[in-house]
C-alpha positions in Angstrom: 74.3 -1.1 -19.3 73.8 0.2 -15.7 71.1 -0.8 -13.2 69.8 1.7 -10.8 69.5 0.5 -7.2 67.4 2.6 -4.8 67.1 1.9 -1.0 64.3 2.8 1.4 65.7 6.2 2.4 66.2 7.2 -1.2 62.7 6.1 -2.2 61.1 8.0 0.7 62.9 11.2 -0.4 61.8 10.8 -4.0 58.2 9.8 -3.5 56.2 12.1 -1.2 52.7 11.1 -0.1 51.2 14.1 -2.0 53.0 13.1 -5.2 52.2 9.5 -4.8 48.5 10.3 -4.4 48.7 12.0 -7.8 50.6 9.1 -9.4 48.1 6.5 -8.0 45.2 8.6 -9.3 46.6 8.4 -12.8 47.5 4.7 -12.5 43.9 3.8 -11.4 42.5 5.9 -14.2 44.7 4.0 -16.7 43.4 0.7 -15.2 39.8 1.9 -15.6 40.4 2.9 -19.2 41.8 -0.6 -20.1 45.4 0.6 -20.6 46.9 -1.8 -18.1 47.7 -5.5 -18.4 47.4 -6.9 -14.9 47.4 -10.6 -14.2 46.3 -11.8 -10.8 49.2 -12.0 -8.4 50.8 -15.4 -8.1 51.2 -16.5 -4.5 53.8 -19.1 -3.5 53.4 -20.6 0.0 55.9 -23.3 0.8 54.4 -25.5 3.6 57.5 -25.1 5.8 58.1 -21.4 5.2 57.3 -18.6 7.7 55.6 -16.5 5.1 54.5 -16.2 1.5 56.0 -14.9 -1.7 53.8 -13.0 -4.2 54.8 -12.2 -7.8 53.0 -9.1 -9.2 53.7 -8.1 -12.8 52.0 -5.2 -14.7 52.3 -3.3 -18.0 51.0 0.2 -18.5 50.4 1.2 -22.2 50.4 4.6 -23.7 52.7 7.6 -23.7 54.0 6.8 -20.2 54.4 3.1 -20.9 55.9 1.1 -18.0 56.8 -2.5 -17.4 57.7 -4.1 -14.1 57.1 -6.7 -11.4 57.1 -6.7 -7.7 58.4 -9.7 -5.8 57.1 -9.4 -2.3 57.5 -11.6 0.7 54.9 -11.3 3.5 56.1 -12.5 6.9 53.6 -11.5 9.6 56.0 -12.4 12.4 58.4 -9.7 11.3 57.0 -6.8 13.4 57.9 -8.7 16.6 61.5 -8.7 15.2 61.4 -5.0 14.5 61.1 -5.5 10.8 58.4 -4.6 8.2 56.2 -7.6 7.4 56.6 -6.8 3.7 60.1 -7.5 2.2 61.1 -7.6 -1.4 62.0 -5.7 -4.6 60.3 -3.9 -7.4 62.0 -4.4 -10.8 61.5 -1.8 -13.5 62.2 -2.6 -17.2 62.4 -0.5 -20.3 58.9 -0.9 -21.9 60.3 -0.9 -25.4 63.3 -3.2 -25.1 62.7 -5.1 -21.9 66.1 -4.1 -20.5 66.2 -3.9 -16.7 66.4 -0.3 -15.5 66.1 -0.4 -11.7 65.7 -2.4 -8.6 63.9 -0.7 -5.7 63.1 -1.5 -2.1 59.6 -2.9 -2.2 58.8 -2.2 1.4 59.3 1.5 0.9 57.1 1.6 -2.2 54.4 -0.6 -0.7 54.2 1.5 2.4 53.7 4.7 0.5 51.6 3.6 -2.4 49.1 1.6 -0.3 48.3 4.6 1.8 48.3 6.8 -1.2 45.6 4.7 -2.8 43.5 4.9 0.3 44.0 8.7 0.0 42.6 8.6 -3.5 39.6 6.6 -2.3 39.1 8.8 0.7 39.1 11.9 -1.4 36.3 10.6 -3.6 34.3 8.6 -1.1 34.5 10.2 2.4 32.2 13.0 3.3 33.8 16.4 2.8 33.5 17.2 6.5 35.0 13.9 7.7 37.8 14.8 10.2 37.6 12.3 13.1 40.1 9.5 12.2 40.5 6.1 13.8 43.4 3.9 12.8 43.5 0.2 13.9 47.1 -0.9 13.8 50.4 0.7 14.9 52.8 -0.5 12.2 54.2 0.8 8.9 50.8 1.2 7.3 49.3 3.0 10.3 52.1 5.6 10.0 51.7 6.0 6.2 47.9 6.2 6.4 48.1 8.9 9.0 50.1 10.9 6.5 47.8 10.0 3.6 44.6 11.0 5.5 46.0 14.4 6.3 46.6 15.0 2.6 43.0 14.6 1.7 41.0 15.7 4.7 41.4 18.3 7.5 41.9 15.9 10.4 40.9 17.3 13.8 41.6 14.2 15.9 43.1 10.7 15.4 42.7 7.7 17.7 45.0 4.7 17.6 44.2 1.2 18.7 46.5 -1.8 18.5 46.6 -5.4 19.7 48.9 -4.2 22.5 48.1 -0.9 24.2 51.8 -0.1 24.6 52.2 -0.3 20.9 49.5 2.4 20.4 51.2 4.5 23.1 54.6 4.2 21.3 53.0 5.1 18.0 51.5 8.3 19.5 54.7 9.3 21.2 56.5 8.9 17.8 53.9 10.6 15.6 52.4 13.4 17.7 55.4 15.8 17.3 54.7 15.8 13.5 51.0 16.7 13.7 49.1 19.7 15.1 45.9 17.8 15.9 45.7 15.4 19.0 46.6 11.8 18.5 45.3 9.5 21.3 46.1 5.9 22.1 43.0 3.9 22.9 42.7 0.7 24.9 40.1 -0.9 22.8 39.1 -0.9 19.1 35.5 0.0 20.0 36.6 3.1 21.8 38.7 4.2 18.8 36.1 3.8 16.1 32.9 5.0 17.9 32.2 8.6 16.7 34.9 8.3 14.0 33.9 9.3 10.5 37.1 8.0 8.9 38.4 4.5 9.8 41.6 2.7 8.6 42.1 -1.0 9.4 45.8 -1.9 8.9 46.4 -5.0 10.9 47.6 -8.6 10.5 44.5 -10.0 12.1 42.9 -13.0 10.5 39.5 -12.5 12.3 37.1 -9.5 12.2 38.2 -6.7 14.5 35.2 -4.3 14.0 31.5 -4.8 14.7 28.8 -3.2 12.7 27.1 -1.4 15.6 30.3 0.5 16.4 30.2 2.3 13.1 28.3 5.6 12.7 26.2 6.4 9.7 28.2 8.3 7.1 31.5 6.8 8.0 34.2 5.9 5.4 36.4 2.9 5.9 39.7 2.0 4.3 40.3 -1.7 4.8 43.9 -2.6 3.9 45.2 -5.3 6.3 43.8 -8.5 5.0 45.0 -9.5 1.5 44.5 -13.2 1.3 41.3 -15.3 0.9 41.5 -17.0 4.3 41.8 -13.8 6.5 39.6 -10.8 7.1 39.4 -7.7 9.3 35.7 -6.8 8.7 32.7 -8.8 9.8 29.9 -9.9 7.5 27.4 -7.4 8.9 29.6 -4.5 8.1 30.4 -5.7 4.6 26.7 -6.1 3.9 25.8 -2.7 5.3 28.5 -0.8 3.5 28.6 0.5 -0.1 31.6 -1.5 -1.3 34.3 0.0 -3.5 37.4 -1.9 -4.5 40.7 -1.4 -6.3 39.9 -4.2 -8.8 36.9 -6.6 -9.1 38.8 -9.6 -10.3 41.3 -9.4 -7.4 38.5 -8.9 -4.9 36.5 -11.9 -6.1 39.6 -14.1 -5.9 41.8 -12.8 -3.1 39.8 -10.8 -0.6 38.9 -12.7 2.6 36.8 -9.7 3.7 34.6 -10.2 0.6 34.8 -14.0 0.4 33.7 -14.8 3.9 30.7 -12.5 3.6 29.9 -14.0 0.2 30.1 -17.6 1.5 27.7 -16.7 4.3 25.2 -15.5 1.7 25.2 -11.9 2.8 26.7 -10.4 -0.4 27.5 -11.3 -4.0 29.5 -9.7 -6.9 26.7 -7.2 -7.5 27.5 -5.8 -4.0 30.6 -4.2 -5.4 29.5 -0.7 -6.3 32.6 0.1 -8.4 36.3 0.0 -8.8 37.8 3.2 -7.6 39.2 3.9 -11.0 35.6 3.8 -12.4 34.7 6.5 -9.9 37.7 8.6 -10.9 36.7 8.6 -14.6 33.0 9.2 -13.9 31.8 5.8 -15.1 30.3 4.9 -11.7 29.1 7.1 -8.8 30.9 7.3 -5.5 29.2 8.3 -2.3 25.6 9.2 -3.0 24.2 9.9 0.4 25.7 11.7 3.4 24.6 8.9 5.8 25.8 5.9 3.8 28.7 3.9 5.0 31.4 3.6 2.3 34.1 0.9 2.4 37.1 0.8 0.2 38.7 -2.7 0.1 42.3 -2.4 -0.9 44.3 -5.4 -1.9 47.2 -3.7 -3.6 47.8 -3.9 -7.3 51.0 -4.4 -9.3 50.0 -1.4 -11.5 50.4 0.8 -8.3 53.9 -0.6 -7.8 55.0 -0.2 -11.4 53.6 3.3 -11.7 55.3 4.3 -8.5 58.6 2.8 -9.7 58.4 4.6 -13.0 57.9 7.9 -11.2 60.7 7.2 -8.8 63.0 6.3 -11.6 62.3 9.6 -13.4 63.0 11.6 -10.2 66.1 9.6 -9.5 67.4 10.4 -13.0 66.7 14.1 -12.5 68.4 14.3 -9.1 71.2 11.7 -9.7 69.9 9.7 -6.7 70.8 6.0 -6.1 73.6 3.6 -6.9 74.3 2.6 -10.5 76.0 -0.7 -11.2 77.1 -2.5 -14.3 74.7 -5.3 -15.1 
């Protein structure tokens, strides 16, 4: 038996953002239809470790059955060392026999599929004429979200804010040659989000970085940075004012600091969650209902997204003979 190993460069060639948005749409539809077995992620946090390890298994039933698990380590100090904060592997297994099929670079998959899910949400929740983008953060997810937003909306301008202004400047210098619209580094978060109608928060902040009165009516937010109960990017006032959409209710109620802080302060409860994005995709729940409402998609990242991505990548690798195959 041979195990396929795929590195970051190979995954980036096999999984384009456009294709990943299609794959994530189908994965979230399968979740909404009850075709996915998806336990809550198990998080291991040794007291002396510099980061955390999360175990994320999933099984997708049906004609395109898939079985896999992502083992991901989140080390927030990594960007200062020039490394992605997310490190790990996605393991794909044969859904009929359980045999291991492939091991893939988890950082590459996470970077693409996270932004692709935001693309799915933006396509369904943002106003059709939304084109003024603000991205808070200048790391891996900022780069991939810039690509994802251009796949689903005709962006006219992007403004970038980061904890350190020079990081925003470096981001712009790197990304501007790839896009026709202007990308501007901003010295403050407030300056970046005022007048924006699309906002992405992709930071490692543990405290709110945006205030409600900075956000214009009709704006759509993709909130992706905080994925643990004790951290958040969004303040309570914004959470309460927004129509809240999530990737999965159970995950939000157990893992999302953005939700849990606002809930503990008595501003929102479970009923504040308008829908899972998959429910919007299948027409079971409405998405945006008014041009002037603020919509907020809280993304935590789901194992089904990783497994669906891995299954697609595996198929493409087989077709193109990409990757390294080793006896196992």
